[in-house]
N, C-alpha and C positions, 0 to 999 in steps of 0.2 A: 649355445644357450639362446632360446627364443626370446626376442625382444617383446616386451609387453607394451601395447599401445595405450596411451592415456585417452580417455574419452571424457567429454564434458557432460555435466548434468545441468538441469535447470537451477538447482541450488548453487552450483559453481558459478553460473552466470549471474545470479542474484548477488552473490558475494563479490563478484568482479564489479558489478554496477555500484554497489555500496562503497567498495574500496576506491573506485575512480571518482565517485561523487565527493567523497571526503578529501582525497588527495588533490583534486582539481578545484575544490570549493564550489562545486556546481549546486545550484538551487533547484529544487523540484519545480518551482513555478517557471523557471527558465526552460527546463526540459519540456514542461507542458506547453509552453508557448511555441517551442520549436515543433512539437508533435501536432499542436493545434487542438488539444483537448484540455479538460480540467486538470488542475494539479492533483486533485484527489484520485481521479481515475488513473492518471499516468503514474503517480507514485505507487498505487496498488499494483499496476501492471509491472513496473520496474521491480517491485518486491515479489513478483512471481504469482500474483493473484488474478491477473487478467491476461487476455490474449491480444497481442499486437497484430496488425495487418503486415503484409510484406513491406509496404512503404514505411509504416511506422517503425518496424523492426530495423530497417536500414538507417533511419534517423537515430535510433537508440544506439546502434552499433557505432555510428560516427561520433555521437556526443560522448560516449563513454570509452571509445577506443577498444571495443570488443572485437574478438576474432570473427571472421565471416561465418564460422561454424556455429555461432550463437543464433543466427537467424531462425533456423527451424524451431529451436527451443522457445524463442520469444513468440513464435506464432502457434505454439501448441497450447491447447486448452489445459490449464493447470489443475492440479489437485488443490482446490480452494480450502482454506482453513488450515493454517499452519501452527496454531497455538494448541498444544496438548493439554487436555483437561477432561473431566467427566462431562458428558453431554446431558443437558437438562431434557426432561421429557415433555413438559408442558409446551404445546405448539407455539404459543405466543412468545414465551421466554426463549424457546429454542431459536426463534427467528432473530432475537437480539444476540443470542450466542453466536449465531451464524454471521451476523453483522460484524461482531468483534473478531471472529475468526478470519473473515475476509479483509476487513478494513482496519483491524487493530494496529497492525504494524504501520499502516498509513497514518492513523491518528498520532501514533507515537512519533514518527518521523517529522510530521508537519508541526506538531506542538513543540518539539525540541528545536526545530529549525526556526520557528517564530519567536519562542520565548526563552529557550535554553533548557538546561537540565532540570526538570521538575515534573510536576503532575497537575492534572486538572482535579480540583477538589470535588468530591461527591458530598461534602458536608456543606460548604459555602457554595451552593449550587442552585440553579434554576432550570426548570424544564417547562416548555410550552408545547402541549400536544393539542393539535387541532385537526378538524376534518376539512379537507379541501375538495370542493366539488370538481368533478372531472367527467367529461362526457364518456370516457372509456372506463369509468368506475371510480368512485370516490377514493381519495388518497389520505393516508395518515401522514401528518406533518409533525415532526418532533424537533424542537429547537432545544439543544442542550447548552447550558451556560454554567460553567464552573470556574471558581476563582483559581488562578494560576498560583501554585505553591512551588517555589524554587527549593531545590535541595541546598542546604546550608553547609558550609565548611566549618570545621571545628578542630 
């Protein structure tokens, strides 16, 4: 009987990272400090939405105790947007959809890490949208502020 070889996928590595983070009590901000980048970007990358350099991948492998075979997967450009749903067609709304597809899991992880099991309210909510002058082209700045609502036990 021929032996079947097991192969890793990027999803397997993401699951290993999540499992190790929970088991070891690792904070995303601590991983980011070790990698030398923002917690938002590093969290997105660990969740499979960004591409690490070889040096960064080596740090991630060490932090989470991943097998060396994880390195090429961590350095491969991912298929961004992992949340299945219908895609909006309006270009501006689509860009927000794209934002949630790429960073939604990061928002969820960081809100839960900081506040616990709950949500950010879209009812008790503030948003500040402004134009920021930039020599390379003006930028849209959006500050979102929603009340944290914890899930209650009953």
